[in-house]
C-alpha positions in Angstrom: 9.4 37.8 -13.3 7.3 37.0 -10.3 9.5 34.3 -8.6 12.5 36.4 -9.4 11.2 39.4 -7.5 10.5 37.1 -4.5 13.9 35.4 -4.6 15.6 39.0 -5.0 13.8 40.1 -1.7 14.7 37.1 0.2 18.4 37.4 -1.1 18.4 41.0 0.3 17.2 39.8 3.7 19.7 37.0 3.8 22.4 39.6 3.9 21.2 40.5 7.3 22.3 37.1 8.6 18.6 36.0 9.1 18.2 33.1 6.6 14.6 33.2 5.1 13.6 30.3 2.9 11.2 30.8 0.0 9.1 27.6 -0.5 6.6 26.7 -3.2 3.1 25.3 -2.3 4.5 21.8 -1.9 7.4 22.8 0.5 10.1 22.6 -2.1 12.8 25.3 -1.4 13.1 27.9 -4.1 15.6 30.0 -2.3 18.2 29.3 -1.1 18.4 26.2 -3.6 18.7 23.0 -1.5 17.4 19.3 -2.2 15.5 18.9 1.0 11.8 20.0 1.1 9.9 21.3 4.1 6.9 19.6 5.5 4.3 22.4 5.5 1.5 22.7 8.1 -1.7 21.6 6.8 -3.7 24.5 8.0 -1.8 27.4 6.5 -3.7 30.6 5.9 -2.6 33.8 4.0 -0.9 36.2 6.6 -0.9 33.9 9.6 2.3 32.5 11.1 2.1 28.8 11.9 4.9 26.9 13.8 6.0 23.3 13.0 9.3 21.3 13.6 11.1 24.4 15.0 10.3 26.5 12.0 7.8 29.2 11.5 5.8 29.3 8.2 3.8 32.3 6.6 1.7 31.7 3.5 2.1 34.8 1.3 -1.2 36.6 0.3 -0.4 36.0 -3.3 -2.3 33.8 -5.8 0.7 31.8 -6.7 0.9 30.1 -3.2 4.4 30.8 -2.1 5.4 30.3 1.5 8.0 31.9 3.7 9.9 30.0 6.4 12.4 31.0 9.2 13.7 29.3 12.3 11.4 29.9 15.1 12.7 32.4 17.7 11.8 35.6 19.3 10.9 38.2 16.8 10.7 35.6 14.0 7.1 36.2 13.3 7.6 40.0 13.0 10.6 39.4 10.7 8.5 37.3 8.4 5.5 39.7 8.3 8.1 42.5 7.3 9.4 40.2 4.6 5.8 39.5 3.3 5.1 43.3 3.3 8.4 44.0 1.2 7.4 41.3 -1.2 3.9 42.6 -1.7 5.3 46.1 -2.3 7.8 44.9 -4.9 5.0 42.8 -6.9 2.6 45.7 -6.8 5.5 48.0 -8.2 6.3 45.3 -10.9 2.6 44.5 -11.4 3.1 40.8 -11.0 1.2 40.1 -7.9 -1.7 38.9 -10.0 0.1 36.1 -12.1 -2.9 34.6 -13.9 -1.4 31.3 -15.3 0.0 30.4 -11.9 -3.2 31.1 -10.1 -5.5 29.2 -12.6 -3.0 26.3 -12.4 -3.7 26.3 -8.6 -7.4 26.7 -9.0 -7.6 23.7 -11.5 -5.6 21.5 -9.0 -7.7 22.6 -6.1 -5.2 24.3 -4.4 -6.8 27.7 -3.8 -8.6 28.8 -0.7 -12.0 30.2 -1.0 -10.4 33.7 -0.2 -7.9 33.2 -2.9 -10.5 32.0 -5.4 -12.5 35.1 -4.7 -9.4 37.4 -5.1 -8.6 35.7 -8.5 -12.2 36.5 -9.7 -12.0 40.0 -8.5 -8.5 40.8 -9.8 -9.2 39.3 -13.3 -12.9 40.0 -13.4 -14.0 36.5 -14.0 -17.6 35.7 -13.6 -17.8 33.2 -10.8 -21.0 31.9 -12.1 -20.6 30.9 -15.8 -20.8 27.4 -17.4 -17.3 26.2 -18.2 -15.6 23.0 -19.1 -11.9 22.3 -19.3 -10.1 20.7 -22.3 -6.8 19.2 -21.5 -4.6 19.2 -24.8 -1.4 17.2 -24.7 1.0 17.7 -27.8 3.1 14.8 -29.0 6.1 17.3 -29.3 6.5 20.7 -27.9 9.2 23.2 -28.6 11.1 25.3 -26.0 8.3 27.7 -26.0 6.1 25.1 -24.6 2.5 23.8 -25.5 0.7 27.1 -24.2 2.7 29.2 -26.5 2.3 26.9 -29.4 -1.6 26.6 -29.0 -2.0 30.4 -28.5 -1.0 30.7 -32.2 -3.8 28.6 -33.5 -6.5 28.0 -30.9 -9.9 29.5 -31.7 -11.0 31.0 -28.5 -13.8 33.3 -27.2 -12.8 36.4 -25.2 -14.0 34.7 -22.0 -11.8 31.5 -22.6 -8.7 31.0 -20.6 -5.7 29.1 -21.6 -3.5 27.7 -18.8 0.1 26.1 -19.1 0.3 22.9 -17.2 3.6 21.7 -18.3 5.9 21.7 -21.3 3.6 19.4 -23.2 0.1 20.1 -21.9 -2.2 23.1 -21.6 -5.6 23.5 -20.4 -8.4 25.5 -22.0 -11.1 26.7 -19.8 -13.9 27.0 -22.2 -16.9 29.4 -21.9 -19.9 27.1 -22.5 -22.6 29.6 -22.4 -24.9 28.8 -25.4 -22.7 25.9 -26.5 -23.7 22.2 -26.1 -21.5 19.1 -25.1 -21.9 17.9 -28.8 -20.6 21.1 -30.2 -17.7 20.9 -27.8 -16.8 17.5 -29.2 -16.9 19.0 -32.7 -14.7 21.9 -31.6 -12.0 19.4 -30.2 -12.2 17.4 -33.5 -11.7 20.5 -35.5 -9.0 21.5 -33.3 -7.2 18.3 -34.1 -7.3 19.1 -37.7 -5.8 22.5 -37.2 -3.0 21.3 -35.1 -2.1 18.7 -37.8 -2.4 21.0 -40.7 -0.8 24.0 -39.2 1.7 22.7 -36.6 2.2 19.1 -37.7 1.4 18.2 -34.2 -0.4 14.9 -33.0 -2.4 15.7 -29.9 -4.6 14.0 -27.3 -7.7 15.9 -26.0 -9.5 15.2 -22.8 -12.8 17.0 -22.2 -14.3 17.2 -18.9 -18.0 17.9 -18.3 -19.5 21.4 -17.9 -20.1 23.1 -14.5 -21.8 26.1 -13.6 -19.3 27.9 -11.3 -15.6 28.8 -11.1 -15.2 26.8 -7.9 -16.2 23.6 -9.7 -13.6 23.8 -12.3 -11.2 21.4 -10.5 -13.9 18.6 -11.1 -14.0 19.3 -14.9 -10.1 19.2 -14.8 -10.0 16.0 -13.0 -12.3 14.4 -15.5 -10.3 15.7 -18.4 -7.1 14.3 -16.9 -8.8 11.0 -16.1 -10.1 10.3 -19.6 -6.7 11.4 -20.9 -5.3 8.4 -18.8 -7.4 6.0 -20.7 -5.7 6.9 -24.0 -3.2 4.0 -23.6 -5.9 1.6 -22.9 -8.8 2.7 -25.3 -7.3 4.9 -28.0 -9.9 7.0 -29.8 -9.5 7.3 -33.4 -9.7 11.0 -33.4 -7.6 11.5 -30.4 -10.6 13.1 -28.5 -11.7 11.7 -25.0 -14.8 13.1 -23.8 -15.8 12.1 -20.1 -19.4 11.9 -20.8 -19.0 9.5 -23.6 -16.4 7.0 -22.0 -18.8 5.5 -19.5 -18.0 1.8 -20.3 -14.2 2.4 -20.4 -14.4 4.2 -16.9 -16.4 1.3 -15.6 -13.9 -1.3 -16.8 -11.1 0.6 -15.3 -12.8 0.5 -11.9 -13.4 -3.4 -12.1 -11.2 -5.2 -9.6 -8.2 -6.7 -11.2 -8.9 -10.2 -9.6 -12.5 -10.1 -11.0 -11.3 -9.0 -14.4 -8.7 -11.7 -14.7 -11.3 -14.6 -13.7 -13.5 -13.4 -16.6 -11.3 -12.5 -19.5 -9.1 -15.7 -18.9 -12.1 -17.8 -19.8 -11.6 -16.4 -23.3 -8.0 -15.4 -23.5 -5.8 -18.4 -22.4 -3.2 -20.9 -23.8 -5.8 -22.7 -25.7 -7.0 -19.8 -27.8 -3.7 -18.2 -28.1 -3.2 -19.5 -31.6 -6.5 -18.4 -32.8 -6.6 -15.0 -31.2 -3.1 -13.8 -32.6 -2.3 -10.3 -33.4 -3.8 -10.4 -36.9 -7.0 -11.9 -35.9 -7.5 -9.4 -33.0 -6.8 -6.6 -35.6 -9.4 -8.0 -37.9 -12.1 -8.2 -35.1 -11.1 -4.8 -33.8 -11.5 -3.2 -37.3 -14.9 -5.2 -37.7 -16.0 -3.6 -34.4 -15.0 -0.2 -35.4 -16.9 -0.4 -38.5 -20.1 -1.4 -36.5 -20.1 -5.1 -37.4 -20.4 -4.1 -41.3 -18.8 -6.8 -43.3 -18.2 -4.8 -46.4 -16.9 -1.7 -44.6 -14.6 -3.7 -42.5 -13.1 -5.9 -45.4 -12.5 -2.7 -47.4 -10.6 -1.2 -44.4 -8.7 -4.4 -44.0 -7.9 -4.8 -47.6 -9.2 -8.2 -47.8 -12.1 -9.9 -49.6 -15.4 -10.0 -47.8 -15.4 -13.8 -47.8 -12.0 -13.8 -46.1 -13.6 -11.8 -43.3 -16.4 -14.2 -43.1 -14.1 -17.2 -43.0 -12.1 -15.7 -39.9 -15.4 -14.8 -38.0 -16.6 -18.4 -38.7 -13.3 -19.7 -37.2 -14.0 -17.7 -34.0 -17.6 -18.9 -33.9 -16.6 -22.6 -34.3 -13.8 -22.5 -31.8 -15.1 -20.1 -29.1 -18.9 -20.4 -29.6 -19.2 -16.6 -30.2 -20.9 -15.2 -33.4 -19.2 -11.7 -33.7 -21.9 -10.8 -36.3 -24.5 -10.7 -33.4 -24.4 -7.8 -31.2 -24.7 -9.7 -27.8 -21.6 -11.9 -28.7 -19.7 -9.1 -30.1 -20.2 -7.0 -26.9 -19.1 -10.0 -24.8 -15.9 -10.3 -26.8 -15.3 -6.8 -26.7 -15.8 -6.4 -22.9 -13.4 -9.3 -22.2 -10.8 -7.9 -24.7 -10.8 -4.3 -23.1 -10.3 -6.0 -19.6 -7.3 -8.0 -21.0 -5.9 -4.9 -22.6 -6.1 -3.1 -19.4 -4.2 -5.9 -17.6 -1.5 -5.9 -20.2 -0.8 -2.2 -20.0 -1.4 -1.2 -16.4 1.1 -2.8 -13.9 -0.2 -5.0 -11.1 -3.5 -5.6 -12.9 -2.6 -9.0 -14.5 -3.9 -12.4 -13.3 -2.5 -13.9 -10.2 -1.0 -17.4 -10.5 -3.6 -19.7 -9.2 -3.0 -21.1 -5.8 -5.1 -23.1 -3.2 -8.7 -21.9 -3.1 -8.5 -20.3 -6.5 -11.8 -20.9 -8.2 
């Protein structure tokens, strides 16, 4: 209803033969529809007209971040201010000038000015100082109603929690962490996974940012949750939960320069070792690591005899010189495997062909 009211106002004004463009916060034209986007001035402030490229721009004093644009001419600024006043009056009549979902989405992506953030807290009575963290929940399948609507029906929340629709498949839960520890947050996410599977038949990936004490710091928690969700392809977690505070090693490996990574992992993974380190062997080793180097647990998981597992590990030790039953050797193998895995999934991170001067 919010954008419909804005578009309706601009449509009325267009009949006066004074074309007014309604833009979103990125410069995309919402009305009239056209493929070209505007380049917005970088210093837009609510209620202040700014000129650029022959157009006059006015950021509407609304939490959803729309911008008006008109060709610069005498009286254009007054016309924009009149349009802005009409839009505010219509929004207040319809009660839509405080559209919470849009405002929170802009808050999480760090697109609210300090004045808009204060207005958001005031309008919706949100405590500015309260420990909160962000859970980013991505569903494998989402109906027409989208992730937020699906989660609302099953998500156990506190009165002070906030659920925000990010896109059709993803929603963010801004969780009140007052009196709740990070360990409890991980347990909450694991329990949520069970609920989604049992009640909705949904596979989900959940990224958890760290806890911050203020509303203005929530973009940091959101960015962390988003970053660790991005690790899901590289380092999938068995329970589908990715906690920023726990994935220290994975985050470090992701920041290792591709050239450095290739120089190290190619010492272990190369043509000479390809036959030994085939898919079946790598699966065996991965399960062995997941079972904390426990031979009995790993062999049961793999449905093989314990002696078969020992034989495979002995082959690795004989050909590579790494005894994976020892922590140091297992850790070395795991690090190099994860570096190689990153290169095989992320474009542009594989090893370069050696040339002159390559060590």
